[in-house]
N, C-alpha and C positions, 0 to 999 in steps of 0.2 A: 504493499499499500504505499510504504514512503518513496519508493520509486516512481509508482503511477501519479503522487501528488507532485512530486518534482518535474514530471514530466508534462503534465496536463497543461500548464500555462504556455510552454512552447509549443505545443500541438495547437492549441486555441489562437496562438499569435500567428501561427503560419495559416491556419483557415482564414483569419481576418485578412493578412496580406493576400492571400489566393482571390478573397471575395473582392478587395479592392482594386485588384489588377487581374481580371480573368484572362489577360493575355499572357501571365507570366508563364503558365504551363506550356503554352505553344512556342514562347520563346526558347525555354529552357530545352524543349525537345530539338529545336532546330539547330544542325550541326554547325552551320555557318550563316550568318546573315550578310547581305550585300551593302556596302558602305556607299551611301548616296548623299550628293547634295545638290538640292534644287536651286537652279538659278531663274527667275521669274520676272515678268512684268504684270506682277499680279492683278493689278486694278485696269487691266486693258479690255477684257471682256468677261466671260466668264469660264472659258476653260481650264486657266490657270488656278482657279479657286478649287475646281474639283480635281485636278492634278495635285494640289497640296493636300487635300482631305484624302485623297486615295492612297497617298505616299504615307501619310501621318496614320491612317488606319491599316495600314499593312505590315505591321511590326514584326510579325512571323517571317518576314522576307527581308524587310530593310532594317538596318541599322542607319538611321538618319542623322547625318553629321551636322547639317545645317541648312538655310535657306537665306539665299542672298537675292536682291533686286535689283532691276535696273529699269531706268525709262524708255519708253519707246513712243511712238508718237500718240497714242491713245491711253487715256487714263491719268493725265498729269506728271507731274514731276515725281523724282525717286521716294520723295516722303508719301506722296499719295500711294505709290505702289506699296511702300512698305506698309503701311496702314492697313490695306486689304489684306496681305499676308498675315498680318498679325492679328485680325479680324478671323481669319479662318483657324488659325492656330490657338486662338481662345476658344472658338467653338468646339475645337479638338478636345479641350481641357488639358492643354499642354503648354499654357502660356509661360509658366514657370519653368519649363523645359528648355524650350527654343526661342533664341533671339533672332531677330532678322537684321541681317549686316545690309547697309544702305550701298548700292552701287553706282554706277555710271550714269549720269545725265546724259554727258555727250557722248562723241562717238570715238572709235579707236585713234583715228587720225589726228583728232583734236587733243586727246589724253596722251598719247603713246610719247611725246617728247618730256612730258614732264613725270614719266614713271620711276626715275631716280630721286624725286625730291620726297621729303618726309611726309607731304600730304599732297593729293592730287583728287581729283574728281574720280570718285568711285573706291578709295583706298581702303574702306572698311571692308568691301566685300572682296576686293581682289586680296588683301592680305589674309581674310578667312579661309578663301580657296587654297591658297598656297600653304595655310597652317594646315588645313585638314588633309590635303595632298600628302604632305610630309610627316603626318601622325603615324605611329607604328600601327600594323595590322595589314589587311589586305587593300590591293590597290582601291582607289575611290572613284567610284562611278559619277561623273558630273553630269547632270540633267538638264542643260539650259534650254528653256521653252519660249525665250524671247530672242532678242539681239546677242551676238556671241561676244559683246564688248568686254564685260568682266572676265570671261574664261580667257580670253585672248591676251588681255593686259597681264592676267596672273602668269600664262607663258612667258610674256614678255620680260616681266619683271624676274621670273625664277625659271629659267628654261630647265633646270633639272626637275621639275615636278611632271614633265613631258612623259617620263618613264614609270610614273608614280599613278596615272590617271587613265581612264577610259572616258570618252565624251560621246554622249548620245544626245545629239540637238535635234529639237523638233522645228524644222523649216524647208523651205524651197520646194519649189514645183520642178525640179531639175526633170528631165532635161529641158524643161519650157522656163522661159524667164518669169520673173516676177515672184512673190510672196512677200507678206508683212514683215516677218522676221528677218529675212534676207535683206529687204530694202531698208531696214532700219540701221544697218550696219554692214555695208558689203566691204568696207576694208577689214573688218574684223574677222568675217567669213574667210577672205582670202588668206589673212595670216594664218588661220587654223589649218586651210587647206595646205599650205605649204610646209607647216610645222610638222615636226617628225613627232607626232603623237596619235595614238590611236582615235580616229574619229568616224563617227558614226551618224548617218542624217535619217531621222524617222521623217519621210516625205510628206509634203502637206498635199500637193496636187488638187489644187481646187477644182471641184465639180467632176472628180473621176473618181473610180472605185478603187484606185490601187493605190490611194495615199489615205492619211490620217481622216481627210474630209469623209471619208467612207464611214468613220465611226461617228453617226449622226444621231441625236434623239429629238423627239418632238416634245412640245410644252405638256402634252396630254400624258406622256409617259413619264415626265419628271413629275407631274402632279401626282399620278397614280403611284409611284414606287417609293420617292424619296420624304414626304411628310413623316417628321419623327425621327428619320434616320440619325444613327451617330450616337455619342455620349450625349447626355442632357447636362447643361451647366447650370449652376445655381444662379449666377447674375449675368442676365441676358445682355447681349451685346446690340448696339445699334447698326443696322446694316449700310450698306453702300447708298441705298435709295431710301432710307427711313426705316421705320419699324424696328420691332426688338424681336430677337431671336435667341433661344437657345439651345439648337440643336443645328448642326451644319446642314441636315436634310431640309430642314424648314427655310434656311437661307438660299438652299438651291433652287427652291421652288420659287423665290422671290426674284433671284437673279434672272430666271426664265422668264418670269412675269414681266421683266423689264427690258428685255433684249428683243432686238428685231430678228425675225426669222427668214429663212430663204429655203428654196427648193420645192420640190412635190414629194410628200407632204412637207409643209411647213415645219421647219427643224434648224438644230444648230449643232454642229461638229464640236466634240469634245478631244481636239487635237492635241492638247497637251497631257491629258490622262492617258490617251493612248501611247504617248512615247513612254510614259512612266510604267503603262503595262506591259510592253515589250522588254522593258528591264527586267519586270519581274517575272514574266515568261516568255522567253524568245520564240516559242511555238507558235504566238499569237500574229506572227508576221513572217515574210520571206526576206532574208539577208542575201544581198550581191555585192560583191567585191567590185570595184572599178579603179581603174588608174585616176587618180585625182584629178579632176577638170581645174579650169580657170575661170574666174569670173570677169569679164571683159565689158564695162558699160552696161552691167544688168544682164548681159547674155552669157550662157555657157559657151564656153569651148572647149572641146575636147583635147586631153594630151594623151593619144594611146600608147605614147613610149615612155609614160612617166613611172620611173620605178616605185613610187609612192602611191599606195592605194588607200581607197578609203572604203567604207560599207554604207550602202544606201538600204534602207528598210522600205518594202511596199507590200501590197496585196495583204492589208490588215484584217484579222478575222474579226468584225464588227460583233457578233454574236458572242463570241468566247470572251472578247474584252469587256463588253456591257454587263455580261453575265457575272463575271467575276468583280466588277465594279460595284453592282448591286448586292451582292452576297457580301462584300466587304463593309458595304454601308451598314447592311443590316446586322454583320458580327463582326465589328472594329476589333483589331488586335493593335492596340495602341503602340507607337513607338516611345519606348522609354528610355 
């Protein structure tokens, strides 16, 4: 009885910990987690928010090392981008766990001449990328889902990180011209294309079934599947469009209620979430290695003799990706 009495408090404590963190068992059973850092223009539209939540709720697969932000043409300056990322982190119940590091407002060409200075545009995010890349453990997967400025600047400031990272970028209509992330900093993209670093592109390809544009959802689908999903926080947050929200699922519905839809049926692509999905499970798209092309005046120029190769991801499995997304929203395993 003495041994039982001594052991009982420990058992009860362990039960309390498990109840507070239902994801603890799943994480303990996972032999290894993929170290990821997401770089995002979180306030641009609505796919970034879903990518952040999906990543933070996939703690049985991802060891989330951080979130950095940058400014693209939509969504305001880098502070507005950071505020939206922080809003999603708060809705995940992880505000004390994760900070958001402010990155570049300007372009790679504008900032690069100042990279050796103690302070420059985007320094907080750039330094955090370098820090996490050089941290002990498995290689870091960088998942930039906006412009490539922060990542390119990190490679410029410390080229040694190239052997310690894998870059999976959401962007480009390759081999066709155009695409939002690409156009926001073509100089940064060209720098990464020419750098000796593992570089993969989750293609966008507007209005074609072979890119992440294929991973589309309707407003009706979100209204049916997302209300109440995710952890419930005690103190609601005020959303980007007003209103108060205690779950990410409810915020997701509000984001879709305030966005313009396109296509038949009217829908919106979750581009950024799809990029996170193929890091989570590469079987959900098809990779293809190609000689790294060059971007000239916004148009792709092939370099068939280029010994440097990159990987492009295409033909995304919409149903598999969305099934996992909804399952993850219903049964989140928090990144702790």
